N, C-alpha and C positions, 0 to 999 in steps of 0.2 A: 446811569441808564442801564441798558441790557447788554448781554454778550452777543458775540457774532453768531453763535448757534441759534439763538432765539430769533434774530433778524432773518437768518437764512430760511428757517422753517416758516416764519411769518410771510416773507416775501413770496413763497411758493403758493400761497393761498390768496394773494392780492392781485387779481388780474388787471385792475385798473391803475396800478402803480407802476410808472416807468422805471426801468432798471436803474437809472442814474438818480432818481429822486430820493431824497432823504425821507425816512419814516419819522414823522413827528409823534411824540408820545400822546398828544391829545386829539389826533385825527380820528374821527369815527371809522372803524374798520369796515363798516358796511359801505361807506363812501368809496372805499378802495376796492370794493367788489367782494368782500367776505360774505358768503351766504351760509345757509344752514349746512350744506354738505361740506363746505370749506371749514366750518367750525368743527365738525366731527373729525375731519381729516387732520386739522391742526391740533386738536385735543389728543388724538391718538399719537401723532408725531412728537408732541411735547412730553407726553407721559413716557414714551419709549426712550427719547433722547435724554431726559433728565431723571429717569427712574423714579417718577412720582406717580401719584394717583389722585386725580381731582375728586374731592369729596362732593356729595350731592349739593351741599350749600354753595359750592363754587361753580356749579353747572348752571349758570344763568346768563342771560343776554348781557347783563351788567358787566360780568367778568370779561366778556369778549367785545366790549363797547369800543375801547381804544387800546393801542399797544401798551400804554402806561398802566392801565388797570390790569390787563392780562399779565404783564411782567410783575406787577406788585403781588398778585395772587400767586403766580408761579414761583417767584423768588421767596415767598413766605413758606414754601414747601421744602425748600432746601437751602443750603448756605452757598450763595454764589462765590465763585473763586475770582479774586481780583477786584 
């Protein structure tokens, strides 16, 4: 799965996710409250935190569809530790 930094940044943009609820990798992020502004904020936070830059082909709704798809794209840009 993903690391704690990813989950923390993701949770900040999911207003419909209760704090104690586990994030499932295949849950649609829009169901948890991620909207277009949240996507922009999340994108910026991920780029800053991980020192990566999302290329144009990764800037699609499909990339931000679920936590699993987003992590797959993000982790393909760097080598996760652990």
